[in-house]
C-alpha positions in Angstrom: -58.5 -15.8 29.5 -58.3 -14.3 26.1 -55.4 -12.2 27.2 -53.5 -15.1 28.3 -54.2 -17.0 25.0 -52.9 -14.2 22.8 -49.8 -14.0 25.0 -49.1 -17.8 24.5 -49.8 -17.3 20.6 -47.4 -14.6 20.4 -44.7 -16.4 22.3 -45.4 -19.5 20.2 -45.2 -17.5 16.9 -41.9 -16.1 18.1 -40.5 -19.4 18.9 -41.3 -20.8 15.5 -39.9 -17.8 13.5 -36.5 -17.8 15.2 -35.4 -21.2 14.0 -36.4 -20.4 10.5 -34.2 -17.2 10.6 -31.4 -19.1 12.1 -31.4 -21.6 9.3 -31.2 -18.9 6.5 -27.9 -19.0 4.7 -25.6 -16.4 5.9 -24.3 -13.9 3.4 -20.6 -13.7 3.4 -19.2 -10.3 3.1 -17.9 -9.5 -0.3 -14.0 -9.9 -0.6 -12.3 -6.6 -1.4 -10.5 -6.7 -4.8 -6.8 -7.4 -4.7 -4.8 -4.2 -4.9 -2.8 -3.9 -8.0 -1.2 -0.5 -6.9 0.3 -1.9 -3.8 4.0 -2.2 -3.4 4.4 -5.0 -0.9 7.3 -5.0 1.3 8.2 -8.7 0.6 7.9 -8.1 -3.2 10.7 -5.5 -3.6 13.2 -6.6 -6.2 15.4 -3.8 -7.3 15.6 0.1 -7.2 16.9 2.8 -9.6 17.4 6.4 -9.1 15.7 9.1 -11.4 18.5 11.1 -12.8 18.4 14.7 -11.4 15.6 13.9 -8.8 16.7 13.5 -5.2 13.1 13.3 -4.1 12.0 10.3 -5.8 13.3 6.9 -7.1 11.8 3.8 -8.9 11.2 0.4 -7.2 10.7 -2.6 -9.3 8.8 -5.6 -7.7 9.1 -9.3 -8.2 6.2 -9.1 -10.5 8.1 -6.7 -12.7 5.8 -3.8 -11.8 7.4 -0.4 -11.4 6.5 2.0 -8.7 7.6 5.6 -8.2 8.5 6.5 -4.5 8.2 10.2 -3.9 9.9 11.6 -0.7 8.7 14.4 1.5 12.2 16.1 1.1 15.6 15.6 -0.5 17.3 12.3 0.1 20.9 13.0 -1.1 23.1 10.4 -3.0 20.3 8.2 -4.4 22.2 7.8 -7.5 25.1 6.4 -5.8 23.4 4.2 -3.1 24.2 0.5 -3.2 20.9 -0.4 -1.4 17.7 1.0 0.1 15.6 -0.4 2.8 12.1 0.4 4.2 10.6 0.8 7.6 6.9 0.4 7.4 4.2 1.3 9.8 2.7 -2.2 9.2 4.2 -5.5 10.0 5.0 -8.4 7.7 6.1 -9.0 4.1 2.5 -8.4 2.8 2.5 -4.8 4.3 2.0 -2.2 1.6 4.7 0.5 1.4 2.8 3.9 1.7 2.8 7.4 2.9 4.6 7.9 6.2 6.8 4.8 5.9 10.5 5.5 5.9 13.3 4.8 3.1 16.7 4.0 4.6 19.4 4.7 2.2 22.8 3.1 2.4 25.7 5.0 0.8 29.4 3.9 1.0 30.7 7.2 2.3 28.2 8.0 5.0 25.6 6.5 7.4 22.2 5.6 6.2 19.8 8.6 5.6 16.2 8.2 6.7 13.7 9.8 4.2 10.0 9.7 4.8 7.7 8.7 1.9 4.9 11.2 0.7 3.4 8.8 -1.7 3.9 5.6 -3.8 2.4 5.3 -7.3 2.6 3.0 -10.4 5.4 4.3 -12.6 3.8 4.7 -16.1 5.6 5.2 -19.4 4.3 8.7 -19.6 5.8 9.5 -16.1 9.0 8.0 -17.2 9.1 10.3 -20.2 8.3 13.3 -18.2 11.2 12.4 -15.9 13.6 11.9 -18.7 12.5 15.4 -20.2 13.0 17.1 -17.0 16.5 15.6 -16.5 17.5 16.8 -20.0 16.6 20.4 -19.1 19.5 22.4 -18.2 19.7 23.4 -14.5 19.4 27.1 -13.5 
């Protein structure tokens, strides 16, 4: 008889514990902070070439942030392109342009080149000064 009573008490205790746990407030997962280093596909506003550098160019987004797009290899004629486009691995205007995506350049004299992206980074004034200094160096 004592075994049967202890089994009933254990079962009763479990019954009363479960509703209290179910009523405890659920913790919501913390939201990741908004990325400030992300160049979103739907936010691209304009582009400009970096003089003397056919492996990188600068994109300005609609928030007036500047990003340097580094390419995996030379993409000729960036100085003379009328427009550039992007093919991203993600879909939608909120997709971040990143490594592995493709730049499609449009030149008046030839078909669009497809150049894979190696990295995307915020374009700081120090980076801009270094690029201008490199462009001022005589080519060998």
